[in-house]
N, C-alpha and C positions, 0 to 999 in steps of 0.2 A: 326160751325153755329153762327151766330149773333142774339142775343135776345134784343129786348127794351122791358122795363117792365114799364108800367105806367109813361112813360117820360113826362115831363112838360118842357116847355122852353118859356121865356119872354125876350124881349129887352124893359127895362123900364117898362113902364104900356102896352107895346103891347104884346099880347098872340101870340106866334109863333106857338108852339105845345101843344096839351093837351091830356094827357092820352092815348099816344102812345104806343101800347104794340104790338109787332111783332115778328115772329120767321122768320128768312132768313135762309133757310135750305141748307146744303152744297151741291154743285153740281148743282143748279138750276138757272133759270134766273128770276129775279124779275124786273117788269117794276114798276118805281115809277112815277105816273101820277098825274095831277091835274092842276088847274087854277093858272096862277103866283101868288106867295104870299102865296100859301098853305102851303109851309113847306118842300117841296121836298128837295131842297138844304141843309137846316139846319139839316135835318135828316141825310145827309150824313156827314156832318161837325161833328156833335155829335159823330158819329161812328169813325171817324177819329181824334177824341180828339182834333179839331180844335176850339170846341164850348163845353161848359160844360153844362148838364142838371140842371134845377133849384130843379128838383125832379125827383125820378124814378132812374131805374138802365138800365145800357147797360152791356151786357156781351159779350164777343169775345172768341170762342172756351172754353167755361166753366170757364172763368175768369173775374170778375168784373172790369171794366175799371176804376173805382174810385179810386182803389189801386195801380194802375199802377205807377211806379216809372219812371223818364225820362229814363233811361236805358231801362227798361221793353218797354216803348212805342217804343223805337227805333227798338227793335228786333220786337214788333207786328207789326209796320208799314212795314216791309219788307215782310208782308203777303198781303199786299195791292199794287194793281196798279190802277193809276187813269188817265182816258183819259178826258182832260179837254175840256170844250166848246171852239169851235175855235182852238184846238190843244194846243194853248199856248206854242209854241216852242220858244227856245232861239233865236233870230234874229242873234245874233253875233257868234252862233255855227254852224258848219256845222252838216249834217245829221248823221254822224258816233257820233260827240259828243254829239248831242241831245240825240241819242237812247242810247247810252252807259254811260250817265252820272251819273248814279247811281254806276255802276260798277267801272268806272274811279275814281269817289271819293272814293270808298272804298277801293280801291289798293289791293283786295285780290286775283285777276288772273292777268296773265301777259297780256300785251299790244296785243300780238298776239291772245290770247284766247278771249278776249274782242272784239276784230275786227272780229273773227269767228263767235261769238254769234251774232253782229250786222248784220253780213252777212245772218246767218240763219233766224234771225228773220224778215229782210227785205222780204225775200223770203216769209216767212209764212203770211205774210200781203199783198203778190201780188206785191211787189216791186221791182226792180233790185237793186243789190248791187252796181251798177255802180253810184247810185246817193248819195253814202256816201259822197263825197267830194263837192256837192252842198250846198246851202244855202236855208233856208226855203222859201225865197221870190223868188226863183228859181222854186218852184213847183207849182202846182195848188193846190186849196182848198180840193179837194177829196185826192190828195197824202199826203197833211199834215196831213189831220185826220189819213192817215194810218200811217204815221210815229208816231204820237201821241199815237196810239195805240201799236206800237212796243216798243216805250219807256216805255209804261206801262207793257208790257208782257214779256219783254227780261229777268226778273228774275225768272219767273214762279210762279207768286204770286198764294195765294189761293183764294184772293177776287179781283175782278175787278168792278170798279165803272165808269161807263161812264156818263157824265154829256152833256145831249143833243148831242149825237154823229152826227145826220144829220142835225143840225142847218145850214143852210146858204149853204146847198148843192142843186144842182138841183136833180130832181126824180132819175136819173140814178145812179148818185154817192151816193145819199141817198141808194138806193136800195143795193149798191155793199158793202156799209159799214155794212147795216144789215145782209147781207150775210156773211160778214166777222166776225161779232160777233157770228151768228150761228156756222160757222165752227169752231171757237176757242173753243166755248162752247161744241162742239162734241169732238174735238181732246184733250182738257184738262179737263177731266171728273170731276176731283177734283175742279175744279174752280167754284166759285159763282158770277155770274154777277147781278151787281145792276144797272139799266139802268134809269137815269131820262130822261123823253121824254115827248114833247107835240105831238110827231108823231104818229096819229092813225096808218099808215101803219108799223111803227117799233113795235109797239105793236102787231098789226097781225101777222106779219112774224115771229117775234121772239117767239111766241107761249108759253110763260111759264107761270109764274104768274103775276097777277096784284095787285098792291096795290095803290088805290085812296085815297088822301087826299083832304078832303074839311073843309072849315072854321076850319082849323088847327087840325082835327081828321081824324082818318082813317074811309072813308066812304065806302070803299069796299075792300075786299080781297079776292082772288080766281083765279082761273084758266082763261087764256084768252077766251076761248070758253065761259065761264059762263059770263064773262064782256061783250063781243060782244054782246051776245044774251039777255042781261038784258033788262028789259022793263022800269026799273027805268027812270023818267022824267030827273033828273041831268044827269046820265050818257049816255042817250040818247041824250041829249043836247050837252054834252062833245064831243061826237063822230061825231056829226053833224057839228062840227065847221070847 
């Protein structure tokens, strides 16, 4: 479980997050939604230790991250997989190297074993192992997104963070990515997924939990059905965009 307790964050005089308290329960999907600038990405950066809260506490699996040493952080970050917006693949590396980069750098497994894992992971995300020798610019946008997901899941993380996974995709590919997130959630029951999204269709299809940020605070938290059926004017306006 990830817990945020009364978290505040400012950049200079600009308030980014105010009094954020949230329990991200193990094994569930959480869609983090809100207008641009509401603090969604900053929330995940705080969880990953890329930013520090000005006050409040963040706990990961029962431990306060404030007390993590660099060594502890390295161990904790192995529990995370991140799917970056626009995939963020390394253009100079082929698909095998992009997906296996963490395992290749750690050098804890043989090249043969890493190759097997890359092949298995490509199949899991619906791609052929034949693309391993290709480079990112040889793939379509939807394929690059899948490669980005493969890179994030190859080490079987406890937590998966998706940053706008369907941005820039046509409706058919966006629907495929949403379906893949659902499939991975069913197959990896221990994995918790945090999905930053503006896409109403993604929220509806994933049908998990919704956390809506507005004016740097949590405005709504609850199940997708309750969010979609809400008569709140701000939520209705958000959903109608």
